[in-house]
C-alpha positions as CSV (number, residue, x, y, z in Angstrom):
1,M,58.4,84.5,66.1
2,N,61.4,83.8,68.1
3,P,61.5,84.6,71.8
4,T,62.6,88.1,72.6
5,N,66.2,88.5,73.5
6,P,66.3,90.4,76.8
7,F,69.4,92.4,75.6
8,E,67.6,93.4,72.3
9,E,65.8,96.7,71.4
10,G,66.9,98.7,74.3
11,H,65.5,96.3,77.0
12,P,67.8,96.5,80.0
13,P,68.6,93.3,81.8
14,A,65.8,92.2,84.1
15,P,66.3,93.7,87.6
16,R,67.4,91.1,90.2
17,R,64.4,91.8,92.3
18,A,62.1,90.7,89.5
19,A,63.8,87.3,89.6
20,L,62.6,87.0,93.2
21,W,58.9,87.1,92.4
22,P,58.6,83.4,91.2
23,W,60.5,82.2,94.4
24,L,58.2,84.3,96.5
25,T,55.2,82.9,94.7
26,W,56.2,79.4,95.4
27,L,57.0,80.1,99.0
28,T,53.6,81.8,99.4
29,G,51.9,78.9,97.7
30,W,53.5,76.3,99.9
31,A,52.9,78.3,103.1
32,L,49.2,78.6,102.1
33,M,48.9,74.9,101.5
34,L,50.5,74.1,104.9
35,V,48.1,76.5,106.6
36,L,45.1,75.1,104.9
37,D,46.1,71.5,105.2
38,Q,43.7,71.0,108.1
39,H,40.8,72.8,106.4
40,L,40.9,71.6,102.8
41,D,40.9,68.2,101.2
42,L,43.6,66.9,98.9
43,A,41.9,68.1,95.7
44,N,41.6,71.7,96.9
45,L,45.2,71.7,98.0
46,A,46.1,70.5,94.5
47,M,44.2,73.5,93.0
48,V,46.3,75.8,95.2
49,L,49.5,74.2,93.8
50,M,48.4,74.5,90.2
51,L,47.5,78.2,90.8
52,T,50.9,78.8,92.3
53,S,52.6,77.1,89.3
54,A,50.6,79.3,86.8
55,I,51.5,82.5,88.6
56,A,55.2,81.6,88.8
57,S,55.3,81.0,85.1
58,L,54.8,84.7,84.5
59,W,58.5,85.3,85.2
60,W,60.3,82.0,84.6
61,P,61.3,80.6,81.3
62,G,59.5,77.5,80.1
63,W,62.1,74.9,81.1
64,A,62.3,76.4,84.6
65,S,58.5,76.4,85.0
66,A,58.3,72.8,83.9
67,L,61.0,71.7,86.3
68,A,59.5,73.7,89.2
69,S,56.1,72.1,88.5
70,A,57.6,68.6,88.5
71,L,59.4,69.2,91.8
72,A,56.3,70.7,93.3
73,V,54.2,67.7,92.4
74,V,56.9,65.4,94.0
75,G,56.9,67.6,97.1
76,F,53.1,67.6,97.2
77,N,53.1,63.9,97.2
78,W,55.6,63.8,100.0
79,S,53.9,66.4,102.1
80,F,50.1,65.8,101.6
81,V,49.4,62.6,99.8
82,P,48.9,59.6,102.2
83,P,50.9,58.0,103.4
84,R,52.6,61.3,104.2
85,Y,56.3,62.0,104.3
86,T,57.0,59.2,101.9
87,F,57.2,59.0,98.1
88,T,54.9,56.0,98.1
89,V,51.9,56.4,95.9
90,D,48.7,54.5,96.0
91,L,48.3,53.6,92.3
92,H,44.6,53.2,92.6
93,Q,43.9,56.4,94.6
94,H,46.5,59.0,93.9
95,A,48.6,58.2,90.9
96,L,46.1,59.7,88.5
97,L,45.8,62.8,90.6
98,L,49.5,63.4,90.7
99,L,49.9,62.8,86.9
100,A,47.0,65.0,86.1
101,M,48.4,67.8,88.4
102,L,51.8,67.5,86.6
103,A,50.2,67.6,83.1
104,V,47.9,70.5,83.9
105,N,50.8,72.4,85.5
106,W,52.9,71.9,82.4
107,I,50.1,72.9,80.0
108,I,49.2,76.0,82.0
109,S,52.9,77.0,82.3
110,G,53.4,76.5,78.6
111,L,50.4,78.7,77.7
112,V,51.5,81.4,80.1
113,V,55.0,81.4,78.8
114,R,53.8,81.5,75.2
115,Q,51.4,84.4,76.0
116,R,54.3,86.2,77.7
117,H,56.5,85.8,74.7
118,L,53.7,87.0,72.4
119,A,53.2,90.1,74.5
120,E,57.0,90.8,74.5
121,A,57.1,90.3,70.7
122,A,54.2,92.7,70.3
123,S,56.0,95.3,72.4
124,L,59.1,94.8,70.4
125,V,57.2,95.4,67.1
126,A,55.7,98.5,68.6
127,Q,59.1,99.8,69.7
128,R,60.5,99.2,66.2
129,E,57.6,101.0,64.6
130,A,58.0,103.9,66.9
131,R,61.7,104.1,66.2
132,L,61.2,104.0,62.4
133,R,58.5,106.6,62.6
134,T,60.6,108.9,64.8
135,W,63.6,108.4,62.5
136,G,61.5,109.1,59.5
137,D,60.1,112.3,61.0
138,T,63.6,113.5,61.8
139,L,64.9,112.9,58.3
140,R,61.8,114.4,56.6
141,D,62.5,117.8,58.1
142,A,66.3,117.6,57.7
143,V,67.9,120.1,55.4
144,D,71.2,118.1,55.5
145,P,70.5,114.5,56.4
146,A,74.2,113.8,56.8
147,A,74.2,116.0,59.9
148,H,72.0,113.3,61.5
149,A,74.6,110.5,61.1
150,S,75.1,110.6,64.8
151,A,71.4,110.0,65.3
152,L,71.5,107.0,63.1
153,H,74.5,105.7,65.0
154,A,72.5,106.1,68.3
155,A,69.4,104.4,66.8
156,L,71.4,101.4,65.6
157,Q,73.2,101.1,68.8
158,E,70.0,101.3,70.8
159,A,68.4,98.6,68.7
160,A,71.3,96.2,68.5
161,R,73.2,96.8,71.7
162,V,76.5,96.3,70.0
163,P,79.3,98.7,68.9
164,V,78.3,100.6,65.8
165,A,80.1,102.8,63.2
166,V,78.5,104.7,60.3
167,A,80.1,106.1,57.2
168,V,78.3,108.6,55.0
169,L,79.3,109.9,51.6
170,R,78.9,113.6,51.0
171,G,78.1,113.6,47.3
172,L,76.8,111.5,44.4
173,G,79.8,109.8,42.9
174,A,81.9,110.2,46.0
175,Q,84.2,107.3,47.1
176,P,84.5,105.8,50.6
177,E,88.2,106.7,50.7
178,D,87.4,110.4,50.1
179,Q,88.4,112.8,52.8
180,S,84.9,114.3,52.8
181,T,83.4,110.9,53.9
182,L,81.7,111.4,57.3
183,Q,82.4,108.7,59.8
184,V,80.7,108.3,63.2
185,G,82.1,105.7,65.6
186,A,85.5,103.9,65.8
187,V,86.4,101.1,63.4
188,T,89.3,98.8,62.8
189,D,91.1,98.6,59.5
190,D,89.2,95.4,58.6
191,Q,85.9,97.1,59.3
192,R,86.9,100.2,57.3
193,A,87.7,97.9,54.4
194,G,84.4,96.1,54.9
195,L,82.5,99.4,54.9
196,A,84.1,100.4,51.6
197,L,83.2,97.1,50.1
198,C,79.6,97.3,51.3
199,I,79.2,100.8,49.9
200,R,80.6,99.8,46.5
201,D,78.5,96.6,46.4
202,G,75.3,98.0,47.9
203,R,74.4,94.8,49.6
204,P,74.5,93.6,53.3
205,M,77.4,91.5,54.4
206,G,78.0,89.3,57.4
207,A,76.6,86.4,59.3
208,G,73.2,85.3,58.1
209,T,73.1,87.7,55.1
210,G,74.2,85.2,52.5
211,R,77.4,87.2,51.7
212,Y,80.6,86.7,53.7
213,D,78.7,84.7,56.3
214,E,82.0,83.9,58.1
215,L,82.2,87.5,59.3
216,S,80.9,88.1,62.8
217,D,80.0,91.8,62.1
218,W,77.0,93.0,60.1
219,Y,77.6,95.5,57.3
220,L,74.4,97.3,56.2
221,P,74.4,99.7,53.2
222,L,72.6,103.1,53.3
223,R,70.7,102.6,50.0
224,G,69.0,105.4,48.0
225,R,67.3,104.9,44.7
226,G,69.8,103.0,42.7
227,V,72.8,104.3,44.7
228,T,74.5,103.6,47.9
229,L,75.5,106.6,50.0
230,G,77.1,105.0,53.0
231,A,77.2,101.9,55.2
232,A,77.0,100.9,58.9
233,V,78.9,98.2,60.7
234,L,77.5,96.5,63.8
235,G,80.3,94.6,65.6
236,G,79.9,91.1,67.0
237,M,76.4,90.4,65.8
238,E,77.1,86.6,65.4
239,A,78.1,86.3,69.0
240,R,75.2,88.3,70.1
241,G,72.8,85.8,68.6
242,A,70.3,88.3,67.2
243,G,67.0,87.0,65.9
244,P,66.4,87.0,62.1
245,E,63.8,89.8,62.4
246,L,66.3,92.3,63.7
247,R,68.4,92.7,60.5
248,P,65.4,93.9,58.4
249,H,64.6,96.5,61.0
250,L,68.2,97.7,61.1
251,Q,68.4,97.8,57.3
252,A,65.1,99.8,57.3
253,L,66.8,102.4,59.5
254,C,69.8,102.5,57.2
255,D,67.6,102.7,54.0
256,Q,65.7,105.6,55.5
257,M,69.0,107.5,55.9
258,G,70.1,106.5,52.4
259,G,66.8,107.7,50.8
260,A,67.0,111.0,52.6
261,L,70.6,111.5,51.6
262,H,69.7,110.7,48.0
263,R,66.7,113.1,48.0
264,S,68.9,115.9,49.5
265,L,71.7,115.5,47.0
266,M,69.3,115.3,44.1
267,G,67.6,118.5,45.4
268,Q,71.0,120.2,45.6
269,Q,71.7,119.1,42.0
270,E,68.3,120.3,40.8
271,Q,68.9,123.7,42.6
272,R,72.3,124.1,40.9
273,A,70.9,123.2,37.6
274,R,68.0,125.7,38.1
275,E,70.5,128.4,39.0
276,Q,72.6,127.7,36.0
277,A,69.6,127.8,33.8
278,Q,68.5,131.1,35.4
279,L,71.9,132.5,35.0
280,Q,72.1,131.5,31.4
281,A,68.6,132.9,30.8
282,T,69.7,136.2,32.4
283,R,72.8,136.3,30.2
284,N,70.7,135.6,27.1
285,A,68.1,138.2,28.0
286,L,70.9,140.8,28.8
287,L,72.6,140.1,25.5
288,A,69.3,140.2,23.6
289,A,68.2,143.5,25.3
290,I,71.5,145.2,24.8
291,S,71.8,144.1,21.2
292,H,68.2,145.3,20.5
293,D,68.7,148.6,22.2
294,Y,72.1,149.3,20.7
295,R,70.9,148.5,17.2
296,T,68.5,151.5,16.8
297,P,70.8,154.3,18.0
298,L,73.7,152.8,16.1
299,A,71.6,152.8,12.9
300,T,70.6,156.4,13.5
301,I,74.3,157.4,14.1
302,M,75.4,155.4,11.0
303,G,72.8,157.0,8.8
304,A,73.5,160.6,10.0
305,A,77.3,160.1,9.8
306,S,77.0,158.6,6.3
307,A,74.9,161.5,5.1
308,L,77.4,164.0,6.5
309,H,80.3,162.1,5.0
310,D,78.9,161.5,1.5
311,Q,76.6,164.5,1.0
312,A,78.1,167.2,3.1
313,E,78.5,169.6,0.0
314,R,74.8,169.3,-0.9
315,L,73.5,169.9,2.7
316,D,72.9,173.3,4.1
317,L,74.1,174.4,7.6
318,E,70.7,173.6,9.3
319,Q,70.6,170.1,7.8
320,R,74.2,169.4,9.0
321,R,73.4,170.7,12.4
322,R,70.3,168.5,12.7
323,L,72.2,165.4,11.6
324,A,75.0,166.2,14.1
325,G,72.5,166.8,16.8
326,G,70.9,163.4,16.1
327,I,74.3,161.8,16.4
328,V,75.0,163.5,19.7
329,E,71.5,162.5,21.1
330,E,71.8,158.8,20.1
331,A,75.4,158.7,21.3
332,E,74.2,160.0,24.7
333,R,71.5,157.4,24.7
334,L,74.1,154.7,24.1
335,S,76.3,156.1,26.8
336,R,73.4,156.1,29.3
337,L,72.5,152.5,28.4
338,T,76.1,151.4,28.8
339,D,76.4,153.3,32.2
340,N,73.2,151.7,33.4
341,T,74.3,148.2,32.5
342,L,77.7,148.6,34.0
343,Q,76.3,150.1,37.2
344,L,73.8,147.4,37.6
345,A,76.5,144.7,37.4
346,R,78.7,146.7,39.8
347,L,76.0,147.3,42.4
348,D,75.0,143.7,42.4
349,M,78.5,142.8,43.7
350,P,78.4,142.1,47.5
351,S,81.6,144.1,48.1
352,V,80.6,147.3,46.3
353,Q,82.0,150.5,47.7
354,L,80.6,154.0,46.9
355,R,82.6,157.2,46.4
356,C,80.6,159.1,49.0
357,D,81.2,162.7,50.0
358,W,79.2,165.6,51.4
359,E,77.3,166.9,48.3
360,S,75.0,169.8,47.7
361,A,71.6,168.9,46.4
362,E,71.6,172.2,44.4
363,E,74.8,171.2,42.6
364,I,73.5,167.7,41.8
365,V,70.1,169.0,40.5
366,G,71.8,171.8,38.6
367,A,74.1,169.3,36.7
368,V,71.1,167.1,36.0
369,L,69.0,170.0,34.7
370,R,71.8,171.2,32.4
371,R,72.0,167.7,30.8
372,A,68.2,167.4,30.5
373,R,67.7,170.8,28.9
374,R,70.2,170.0,26.2
375,R,67.4,167.7,24.9
376,P,64.6,169.1,22.7
377,E,62.0,168.3,25.3
378,G,64.2,169.3,28.3
379,A,62.5,172.6,28.7
380,R,59.5,170.7,30.3
381,V,61.6,169.9,33.4
382,K,60.8,172.1,36.4
383,A,63.0,171.9,39.5
384,W,62.4,173.0,43.0
385,I,64.7,172.5,46.1
386,E,63.6,173.1,49.7
387,P,65.5,176.1,51.2
388,E,68.3,175.3,53.6
389,M,68.4,171.7,52.4
390,P,71.2,169.9,54.3
391,L,74.2,168.4,52.5
392,L,73.8,164.8,51.3
393,W,76.3,162.1,52.1
394,C,76.2,160.3,48.7
395,D,78.0,159.3,45.6
396,A,77.2,162.3,43.4
397,M,77.8,160.5,40.1
398,L,75.4,157.7,41.1
399,V,72.6,160.0,42.4
400,S,72.9,162.1,39.2
401,Q,72.6,158.9,37.2
402,L,69.5,158.0,39.2
403,L,67.9,161.4,38.4
404,D,68.9,161.2,34.8
405,N,67.2,157.9,34.4
406,L,64.0,159.1,36.1
407,L,63.9,162.3,34.1
408,D,64.5,160.3,30.9
409,N,61.6,158.0,31.6
410,A,59.3,160.9,32.6
411,L,60.1,162.8,29.4
412,K,59.8,159.7,27.3
413,Y,56.4,158.5,28.6
414,S,54.6,161.8,29.3
415,P,52.7,163.8,26.7
416,E,54.4,166.7,24.9
417,G,53.9,170.0,26.6
418,S,53.2,168.5,30.1
419,A,55.6,169.5,32.9
420,V,58.0,167.1,34.5
421,E,58.8,168.1,38.1
422,L,62.0,167.5,39.9
423,R,61.7,168.2,43.6
424,V,64.1,167.9,46.5
425,Q,62.9,168.3,50.1
426,R,63.5,167.1,53.6
427,R,61.1,164.4,54.9
428,E,61.9,163.8,58.6
429,A,65.3,162.2,58.7
430,Q,65.5,161.6,55.0
431,A,66.0,163.5,51.8
432,C,63.3,162.9,49.3
433,L,64.3,163.4,45.6
434,S,61.1,163.2,43.6
435,V,60.4,163.1,39.8
436,C,56.7,163.5,38.8
437,D,55.1,163.3,35.4
438,R,51.7,163.3,33.8
439,G,52.1,160.2,31.7
440,P,49.6,157.3,31.4
441,G,50.8,155.9,34.8
442,I,51.6,152.3,35.6
443,A,49.1,149.6,36.4
444,P,49.1,148.5,40.1
445,A,50.2,145.0,39.0
446,W,53.4,146.5,37.5
447,R,54.4,149.0,40.2
448,E,56.9,146.6,41.8
449,R,57.8,144.6,38.7
450,V,59.0,147.7,36.8
451,F,62.0,147.8,39.2
452,E,63.1,144.3,38.1
453,V,65.7,144.0,35.4
454,F,64.4,143.8,31.8
455,Q,60.8,144.5,32.9
456,R,59.4,147.4,30.7
457,G,56.0,147.7,32.3
458,D,52.6,147.2,30.7
459,E,53.2,146.6,26.9
460,A,49.8,147.9,25.9
461,S,50.0,151.2,27.7
462,R,53.6,151.8,26.8
463,A,53.1,151.1,23.1
464,A,50.3,153.7,23.0
465,S,52.4,156.3,24.6
466,V,55.8,156.0,23.1
467,E,57.2,154.7,19.8
468,A,58.9,151.3,19.9
469,S,62.3,152.8,18.9
470,R,62.4,154.9,22.0
471,Q,61.5,152.1,24.5
472,G,64.1,151.3,27.1
473,A,65.9,148.1,27.8
474,G,64.2,147.6,31.2
475,V,67.5,148.4,33.0
476,G,67.1,152.0,34.1
477,L,64.6,151.7,37.0
478,A,66.4,148.6,38.3
479,V,69.6,150.6,38.4
480,C,67.8,153.5,40.2
481,R,66.5,151.2,42.9
482,A,70.0,149.6,43.2
483,I,71.6,153.0,43.6
484,A,69.0,154.1,46.3
485,R,69.5,150.9,48.3
486,A,73.3,151.1,48.0
487,H,73.0,154.4,49.8
488,G,70.8,152.8,52.5
489,G,67.6,154.4,51.0
490,E,64.7,153.2,48.9
491,L,63.0,154.1,45.6
492,R,59.2,154.1,45.6
493,L,56.6,154.5,42.9
494,S,53.2,155.9,43.6
495,P,50.4,157.1,41.3
496,R,49.5,160.9,41.1
497,Q,46.1,162.3,41.3
498,H,44.7,163.3,37.9
499,G,47.2,160.8,36.2
500,G,50.9,160.3,36.1
501,C,53.6,158.7,38.3
502,R,55.7,159.9,41.2
503,F,59.1,158.4,41.9
504,D,60.4,159.1,45.4
505,C,64.1,158.4,46.1
506,L,64.5,158.5,49.9
507,L,68.1,158.9,51.1
508,P,69.1,159.0,54.8
509,L,70.3,162.3,56.1
510,R,73.5,162.2,58.2
511,E,75.0,164.7,60.6
512,L,77.7,166.7,59.0
513,Q,80.0,166.2,62.0
514,D,79.6,162.5,61.9
515,P,80.7,161.1,58.5
516,P,79.9,157.5,58.5
517,P,83.1,155.4,58.8
518,G,84.0,153.2,55.9
519,D,81.5,154.8,53.5
520,G,83.7,155.1,50.9
521,D,86.2,157.5,49.6
522,H,87.7,154.5,47.8
523,P,86.8,153.6,44.4
524,T,86.1,150.0,43.6
């Protein structure tokens, strides 16, 4: 592994005072040798010099340590080796000592310098691992990885210590020249062209990459799975003299970003496809349900109308009245189904406005009762309204439709002869419009699902209580809840003691003197 560049990986330049430590070490070592000169022999003084050389090697580079060791041996010869204060060496007595001192100093210095480089390299690897881990954690939790382009810019700049710019594409199939391309950092025209080329090619460029080695900058792609979603340019990397292990680290940072961008964009595509499939499924279900529910009343109407048209002379008055009544009943059923479908679509719109006004609960219930009692089983409906019930701020047509639907369900699913109750009462700051029946009830698992569109409740219990031709499309209760919520209220279902269901529509009561602003007098 190459020696660590002191300007790499966020290491600041060594403080000047750190450079003083080897000089202080040598000064201390020489002072110690001079003090101990009268107390130690020549061999022990040589040990002090070798110890000083080893300690000074902790800070100096290898060549400086070797040079200092050589000069120290020369100075030791001049200062302590007889004859003193000369460079004369007794070849028989001291030449071996001096050469051994020099060799040992160089060996020790070399080992210390190597260990120091290994420690710095280990620290560098740890820093890179920490940076990759932190960057990966950031991208893993990112909803929009492109929003972290500035973080990638900062990470690359911290690692390389050169000017950096990052370009990020905002969609699969997007081009580098698109206005939507996100760019962080300043670039020249040449660098902008290099980024575009790198994105299209999907491979690194620049000195040492094997492609366009004459460039002094590095161009690194943000690579996803089989696609490049951006690039980064690091200026002046050739002049900086980065080690060969730095580029894989920088590329790993870029690839993490590219992978996160790819996953995010694929997730967005998947979500859009899922929504499209769900929308198409809803359309298909709506068309199928409407077609199915229109077919039966239309067949009844066609049969009755054909009989009246072709056999009118042979039918008595009662038969004609019964056929005409069937036509009216099925036409009302078609009208109700159409109204429910249209209201459901209208209330789902975010900008829906209601035609609200101060309405009397007695008038609304009276109109609903008149329509219900035109039906053969309508006499089963019993109504009760709390005395002195305040006026309701509501869309009377929608609330009437809500009660029509609830009564229609109650009459349809409850046994013949059983009463269906319609009650209006005040419940704290709300008006409660309740419809109660003695039908088979709804299983707990279906008490919320029946308010979803095209959900008709438990198939087994419904089939036993009502004939298939009279089953609804699964739209009525969904419309009822939508109407209640459009008024700021809620529609709830609860079981009754001794069987049956109770639907409570809770509408907020408002002060008569304080009509809510913006609650519509305007039709949509």
